[in-house]
C-alpha positions as a printed NumPy array, in Angstrom:
array([[ -0.133,   0.048,  -0.02 ],
       [  1.421,   3.451,  -1.198],
       [  0.56 ,   6.277,   1.11 ],
       [  1.094,  10.198,  -0.202],
       [  0.947,  12.978,   2.824],
       [  0.473,  16.498,   1.617],
       [  1.573,  18.439,   4.474],
       [ -0.149,  21.858,   4.553],
       [  2.197,  23.431,   7.233],
       [  0.479,  25.389,   9.997],
       [ -3.178,  25.246,   8.009],
       [ -4.803,  24.588,  11.553],
       [ -6.465,  27.65 ,  12.818],
       [ -8.993,  28.972,  15.245],
       [-12.226,  30.968,  13.414],
       [-12.384,  34.567,  12.781],
       [-14.936,  37.547,  12.639],
       [-13.507,  38.675,   9.553],
       [-14.147,  35.781,   7.38 ],
       [-17.365,  35.166,   8.584],
       [-16.86 ,  33.436,  11.772],
       [-14.965,  30.95 ,   9.826],
       [-11.425,  29.322,   9.717],
       [ -8.847,  30.527,   7.089],
       [ -9.562,  26.727,   5.73 ],
       [-13.395,  26.803,   6.298],
       [-13.627,  30.448,   4.38 ],
       [-10.659,  29.347,   1.486],
       [-12.577,  27.844,  -1.888],
       [-10.985,  24.393,  -1.422],
       [-12.984,  22.321,  -3.889],
       [-10.567,  19.318,  -4.54 ],
       [-10.253,  19.236,  -0.234],
       [-13.871,  19.046,   0.032],
       [-13.946,  16.147,  -2.626],
       [-11.538,  14.679,  -0.702],
       [-12.96 ,  14.935,   2.663],
       [-16.424,  13.73 ,   1.356],
       [-15.364,  10.511,   0.28 ],
       [-12.889,   9.762,   2.864],
       [-12.501,   9.004,   6.758],
       [-11.255,  12.022,   9.327],
       [ -9.767,  11.982,  12.411],
       [ -7.597,  13.292,  14.857],
       [ -3.838,  13.057,  15.472],
       [ -1.782,  14.393,  18.115],
       [  1.528,  16.17 ,  16.568],
       [  2.967,  18.483,  19.464],
       [  4.051,  16.791,  22.813],
       [  4.317,  18.192,  26.153],
       [  8.011,  19.964,  27.103],
       [  8.732,  19.519,  23.09 ],
       [  8.952,  22.376,  21.034],
       [  5.77 ,  23.457,  19.125],
       [  7.283,  23.358,  15.69 ],
       [  7.394,  21.437,  12.689],
       [ 10.407,  19.417,  13.418],
       [  8.286,  17.633,  15.895],
       [  5.537,  17.662,  13.827],
       [  7.665,  15.884,  11.099],
       [  9.71 ,  13.215,  12.922],
       [  6.537,  11.839,  14.281],
       [  4.908,  11.607,  10.721],
       [  8.297,  10.082,   9.194],
       [  7.276,   7.126,  12.582],
       [  9.769,   8.458,  15.326],
       [  8.332,   9.461,  18.953],
       [  9.651,  12.554,  18.654],
       [  9.944,  12.559,  22.583],
       [ 13.294,  10.008,  22.285],
       [ 14.975,  12.712,  20.445],
       [ 15.308,  16.014,  22.456],
       [ 16.595,  18.311,  22.931],
       [ 17.14 ,  18.694,  19.248],
       [ 17.026,  21.584,  16.429],
       [ 16.447,  21.889,  13.069],
       [ 20.047,  23.236,  12.412],
       [ 21.875,  20.072,  11.548],
       [ 19.595,  19.099,   9.479],
       [ 20.126,  22.416,   7.408],
       [ 24.034,  21.996,   7.331],
       [ 23.302,  18.655,   6.193],
       [ 21.292,  20.047,   3.329],
       [ 24.002,  22.693,   2.769],
       [ 26.359,  20.475,   2.557],
       [ 28.12 ,  21.371,   5.725],
       [ 30.101,  18.923,   7.656],
       [ 29.702,  18.876,  11.31 ],
       [ 31.962,  16.977,  13.904],
       [ 30.84 ,  15.842,  17.128],
       [ 32.215,  18.974,  19.193],
       [ 30.706,  21.473,  17.101],
       [ 27.225,  23.46 ,  17.718],
       [ 25.28 ,  24.184,  14.954],
       [ 22.061,  26.963,  15.351],
       [ 19.57 ,  28.188,  12.817],
       [ 20.384,  31.761,  11.953],
       [ 17.703,  34.117,  11.321],
       [ 17.792,  37.755,   9.879],
       [ 15.391,  39.743,  11.498],
       [ 14.253,  43.315,  11.616],
       [ 14.784,  44.824,  15.09 ],
       [ 13.288,  48.852,  15.443],
       [ 15.366,  51.618,  17.301],
       [ 13.465,  51.047,  19.847],
       [ 14.792,  47.515,  20.811],
       [ 12.164,  45.043,  19.771],
       [ 11.585,  42.317,  17.444],
       [  9.321,  43.482,  14.457],
       [  9.968,  41.146,  11.836],
       [ 11.136,  37.64 ,  12.227],
       [ 11.653,  37.822,   8.462],
       [ 13.102,  40.979,   7.847],
       [ 10.851,  41.335,   5.51 ],
       [ 11.422,  38.464,   3.551],
       [ 15.081,  39.513,   2.613],
       [ 16.206,  38.568,  -0.749],
       [ 19.084,  36.073,  -0.801],
       [ 21.237,  38.933,  -2.279],
       [ 20.635,  41.588,   0.036],
       [ 20.574,  38.611,   2.831],
       [ 23.998,  37.859,   1.519],
       [ 25.48 ,  41.417,   1.018],
       [ 24.283,  42.068,   4.928],
       [ 25.969,  38.605,   5.982],
       [ 29.323,  39.317,   4.447],
       [ 29.408,  42.399,   7.03 ],
       [ 28.874,  40.606,  10.076],
       [ 32.384,  40.426,  11.959],
       [ 32.19 ,  36.85 ,  14.   ],
       [ 34.628,  34.998,  15.974],
       [ 37.448,  32.708,  14.752],
       [ 35.809,  29.214,  15.336],
       [ 32.151,  30.694,  14.176],
       [ 30.999,  30.371,  10.636],
       [ 27.436,  31.338,   9.28 ],
       [ 26.635,  30.463,   6.002],
       [ 23.255,  31.553,   4.36 ],
       [ 20.407,  29.567,   3.141],
       [ 17.412,  30.667,   1.978],
       [ 16.016,  34.461,   2.482],
       [ 16.259,  35.064,   6.18 ],
       [ 17.342,  31.744,   7.063],
       [ 20.728,  30.897,   7.761],
       [ 23.062,  28.048,   9.783],
       [ 25.232,  29.379,  12.455],
       [ 28.48 ,  26.744,  13.431],
       [ 30.59 ,  27.055,  16.523],
       [ 33.491,  24.815,  16.109],
       [ 34.951,  22.441,  18.863],
       [ 32.233,  24.059,  21.545],
       [ 31.837,  22.931,  24.822],
       [ 28.514,  24.521,  25.662],
       [ 25.607,  21.452,  26.619],
       [ 23.039,  22.318,  24.454],
       [ 20.388,  21.041,  27.138],
       [ 21.521,  24.578,  29.184],
       [ 21.183,  26.619,  26.335],
       [ 17.82 ,  28.842,  26.664],
       [ 17.494,  30.003,  23.326],
       [ 14.3  ,  32.146,  21.686],
       [ 12.067,  31.656,  18.903],
       [ 11.771,  34.458,  16.857],
       [  8.945,  33.541,  14.973],
       [  6.84 ,  33.11 ,  18.563],
       [  8.513,  36.666,  19.793],
       [  7.465,  39.367,  17.326],
       [  6.876,  42.67 ,  19.231],
       [  9.149,  41.493,  22.39 ],
       [ 12.072,  43.323,  23.442],
       [ 15.298,  42.08 ,  22.215],
       [ 16.799,  42.501,  25.765],
       [ 14.532,  39.889,  27.228],
       [ 15.122,  37.601,  24.533],
       [ 18.705,  37.224,  24.561],
       [ 20.425,  33.598,  25.194],
       [ 20.759,  32.516,  28.747],
       [ 23.04 ,  29.9  ,  29.808],
       [ 22.172,  27.783,  33.359],
       [ 19.767,  30.853,  33.89 ],
       [ 22.443,  33.415,  33.124],
       [ 22.93 ,  36.008,  30.094],
       [ 25.303,  33.966,  27.543],
       [ 27.481,  36.381,  26.495],
       [ 29.209,  34.698,  23.164],
       [ 25.822,  34.772,  21.768],
       [ 23.969,  37.641,  23.274],
       [ 27.15 ,  39.871,  21.969],
       [ 27.309,  38.382,  18.771],
       [ 23.255,  39.383,  18.176],
       [ 23.875,  42.961,  19.513],
       [ 26.878,  43.624,  17.335],
       [ 25.427,  42.741,  14.467],
       [ 22.599,  45.144,  14.673],
       [ 22.996,  47.046,  11.604],
       [ 20.543,  49.651,   9.257],
       [ 17.617,  47.894,  11.593],
       [ 18.624,  44.352,  10.447],
       [ 19.784,  41.685,  13.154],
       [ 20.779,  38.002,  13.374],
       [ 18.703,  35.889,  15.603],
       [ 20.256,  32.162,  16.806],
       [ 18.327,  29.696,  18.17 ],
       [ 17.285,  25.777,  17.794],
       [ 20.888,  24.742,  18.725],
       [ 21.716,  21.166,  18.017],
       [ 24.745,  18.723,  17.794],
       [ 25.222,  15.806,  15.234],
       [ 23.199,  12.542,  16.262],
       [ 22.573,   9.16 ,  14.857],
       [ 19.279,   8.129,  14.286],
       [ 17.59 ,   4.656,  12.971],
       [ 16.988,   4.187,   9.608],
       [ 13.318,   5.105,   8.484],
       [ 10.975,   1.648,   7.724],
       [  9.727,   2.306,   4.776],
       [ 10.916,   3.788,   1.333],
       [ 10.393,   7.392,   1.87 ],
       [ 10.808,  10.177,  -0.424],
       [ 10.006,  14.096,   0.402],
       [  9.652,  17.142,  -1.765],
       [  9.88 ,  20.288,   0.128],
       [ 11.489,  23.933,   0.138],
       [ 12.685,  23.766,   3.531],
       [ 16.471,  22.831,   3.831],
       [ 15.819,  21.425,   7.344],
       [ 13.34 ,  18.626,   5.904],
       [ 15.41 ,  18.192,   3.125],
       [ 18.12 ,  16.883,   5.828],
       [ 16.247,  15.561,   7.943],
       [ 15.035,  12.86 ,   5.411],
       [ 18.416,  12.364,   4.018],
       [ 19.504,  11.555,   7.531],
       [ 17.337,   9.197,   7.795],
       [ 17.966,   7.383,   4.715],
       [ 15.344,   8.406,   2.258],
       [ 15.131,  10.752,  -0.692],
       [ 14.502,  14.385,  -0.662],
       [ 13.953,  17.081,  -2.969],
       [ 13.733,  21.044,  -3.094],
       [ 12.45 ,  21.794,  -6.617],
       [ 13.802,  24.655,  -8.839],
       [ 11.195,  27.36 ,  -7.909],
       [ 10.088,  26.109,  -4.867],
       [ 10.513,  28.417,  -1.935],
       [  8.074,  27.991,   0.864],
       [  6.556,  31.09 ,   0.8  ],
       [  3.409,  32.529,  -1.47 ],
       [  4.402,  32.047,  -5.072],
       [  6.286,  28.408,  -4.411],
       [  6.162,  26.799,  -7.624],
       [  4.236,  23.69 ,  -6.322],
       [  3.387,  22.573,  -9.932],
       [  7.09 ,  21.25 ,  -9.805],
       [  6.862,  19.391,  -6.367],
       [  3.952,  17.622,  -7.582],
       [  5.684,  16.751, -10.52 ],
       [  8.507,  15.437,  -8.406],
       [  6.452,  13.38 ,  -6.753],
       [  4.003,  11.585,  -9.317],
       [  7.526,  10.819, -10.949],
       [  8.851,   9.329,  -8.13 ],
       [  5.892,   7.527,  -6.454],
       [  6.283,   4.183,  -8.268],
       [  9.537,   3.224,  -6.564],
       [  8.468,   4.264,  -2.903],
       [  6.128,   3.426,  -0.38 ],
       [  5.675,   6.78 ,   0.972],
       [  5.461,   9.823,  -0.331],
       [  5.532,  13.245,   0.978],
       [  4.965,  16.825,  -0.334],
       [  5.329,  19.602,   2.405],
       [  3.686,  22.921,   1.43 ],
       [  5.048,  25.782,   3.598],
       [  2.835,  28.777,   2.843],
       [ -0.13 ,  28.882,   5.141],
       [  2.038,  28.563,   8.324],
       [  4.434,  31.758,   6.582],
       [  1.581,  33.774,   6.459],
       [ -0.397,  33.107,  10.069],
       [  3.088,  34.017,  11.48 ],
       [  2.65 ,  37.331,  10.206],
       [ -0.849,  37.878,  11.216],
       [ -2.169,  37.795,   7.737],
       [ -5.615,  36.251,   7.578],
       [ -6.052,  36.353,   3.654],
       [ -2.68 ,  35.505,   2.617],
       [ -3.27 ,  32.073,   4.619],
       [ -5.972,  31.765,   3.05 ],
       [ -5.026,  32.386,  -1.073],
       [ -1.722,  29.991,   0.383],
       [ -4.561,  27.289,   1.207],
       [ -6.47 ,  27.616,  -1.979],
       [ -2.882,  27.729,  -4.263],
       [ -2.456,  24.007,  -2.424],
       [ -6.04 ,  23.05 ,  -3.147],
       [ -5.405,  23.844,  -7.01 ],
       [ -2.083,  22.9  ,  -7.241],
       [ -1.472,  19.917,  -5.152],
       [ -4.418,  18.327,  -3.712],
       [ -6.652,  18.12 ,  -7.238],
       [ -3.45 ,  16.764,  -9.563],
       [ -2.783,  14.577,  -6.995],
       [ -6.381,  13.277,  -6.576],
       [ -6.523,  12.513, -10.307],
       [ -2.862,  10.458, -10.033],
       [ -4.486,   8.492,  -7.444],
       [ -7.423,   7.854,  -9.779],
       [ -5.301,   6.447, -12.33 ],
       [ -2.352,   4.482,  -9.892],
       [ -1.668,   1.097, -10.764],
       [ -0.926,   0.063,  -7.408],
       [ -3.328,   0.437,  -4.453],
       [ -2.456,   4.014,  -2.633],
       [ -4.006,   6.348,  -0.405],
       [ -3.993,  10.124,   0.082],
       [ -3.569,  11.334,   3.498],
       [ -3.705,  15.113,   3.942],
       [ -2.043,  15.988,   7.327],
       [ -1.18 ,  19.492,   8.838],
       [  1.981,  19.444,  11.063],
       [  0.569,  21.374,  13.545],
       [ -1.968,  24.699,  14.051],
       [ -0.531,  28.222,  13.245],
       [ -2.583,  30.999,  14.612],
       [ -3.392,  34.275,  12.891],
       [ -4.757,  35.754,  15.967],
       [ -1.221,  35.993,  17.507],
       [  1.74 ,  34.131,  14.552],
       [  2.117,  31.02 ,  17.173],
       [  2.224,  27.448,  17.095],
       [ -0.418,  25.388,  18.953],
       [ -0.756,  22.054,  20.735],
       [ -3.704,  21.057,  19.419],
       [ -4.258,  18.241,  18.225],
       [ -4.676,  18.338,  14.026],
       [ -7.588,  16.728,  12.223],
       [ -6.414,  14.675,   8.919],
       [ -8.378,  13.31 ,   5.966],
       [ -7.601,  10.177,   4.186],
       [ -8.796,   8.3  ,   1.36 ],
       [ -8.251,   5.938,  -2.001],
       [ -7.698,   2.33 ,  -1.53 ],
       [-10.227,   0.184,   0.725],
       [-11.669,   3.573,   2.302],
       [-15.107,   4.642,   2.773],
       [-16.871,   7.979,   4.546],
       [-17.503,   7.222,   7.715],
       [-19.102,  10.83 ,   8.815],
       [-21.383,  13.18 ,   7.075],
       [-18.7  ,  16.158,   6.734],
       [-18.479,  17.906,   3.707],
       [-15.659,  19.946,   4.32 ],
       [-12.454,  20.145,   5.948],
       [-13.284,  22.083,   9.455],
       [-11.317,  22.147,  12.383],
       [-13.988,  22.984,  14.712],
       [-16.212,  20.028,  13.623],
       [-13.742,  17.579,  13.351],
       [-12.3  ,  18.228,  16.898],
       [-15.804,  17.868,  18.295],
       [-16.118,  14.312,  17.442],
       [-15.702,  11.364,  19.434],
       [-12.496,  10.504,  17.421],
       [ -9.635,   8.854,  18.953],
       [ -6.429,  10.837,  18.866],
       [ -3.715,   9.023,  17.195],
       [ -0.195,   9.179,  18.241],
       [  1.84 ,  11.093,  15.291],
       [  4.193,   8.426,  15.194],
       [  1.687,   5.714,  14.485],
       [ -0.156,   7.551,  12.207],
       [  1.936,   5.909,   8.797],
       [  1.659,   2.529,   9.735],
       [ -2.314,   2.637,  11.071],
       [ -3.39 ,   4.339,   7.598],
       [ -1.254,   1.918,   5.674],
       [ -3.204,  -1.008,   7.063]])
């Protein structure tokens, strides 16, 4: 049984008066998703876990079959380094490092620096002065990888603030801490990097570690380097197609084409679509609606058509990795609704659209994320 998973990152949200008291996905025009819901089965899955960061790394570890609680503390930076071809020794510490925008008054005002262009990012990074044992490597737009070579820190004792959850906060209150005290090596790097409203913001620290291999032949199509690197490190295959950015306007058709071509050779195929999460983080209700409609038209519809002509038994699962709410721009821990259709699936509900509130109000058992794929391939 082949399984295709569409992951609309941060899809789930609450209802808003500005959207006629509907959530963004309820408000959006999604005929393909509605068709999938009517034909499929729905349920709830726990993707976030108490004591772990609320984010895509926890969500994807679970969807790939790993109990996330067994692998933390862990940051996505080691996977981004892998995607960039950077070698990490056991003594090295890698960090995700955003370029952010800071106000003159000392507040974080934009965790993406206005989705800074690659050219502008590289120009800014070239002006940043770094200690001798520190490297800074550009990834995409505001995303970078910061590496401290031969570093004695205990990663579990580092307290790093995620920028996307702290827009509007005082920078002084968000500076890194180590064993309860302000951590000067990172704090000084951040403060020294402030220039023309831009600033470096390190977070998600991690050291290299070993993981058991994926149990299934897995192929992941994404725009995010951390997911690319994670998949490869676990023994799967991954692709970032040309034109895939993770933002509004990303070339989603290139993702579907790549996944369709690889499907015959794998057991599990995942297409990740990041734009709903990005739009929610900047509180853009209508941008999130547009991102959802783009996914419906450019991803869900063609993959449903591909399912109709599949030569082998196949199912399609739509499962967000977490909630990202526009009202506060943050991730939330609620179990997410999923919908699955395909071989051997018959509808067992009266829903005609994907609705977080309606599906969450059912008596459905909440599945653990790391058991979801095994359950749905039976």
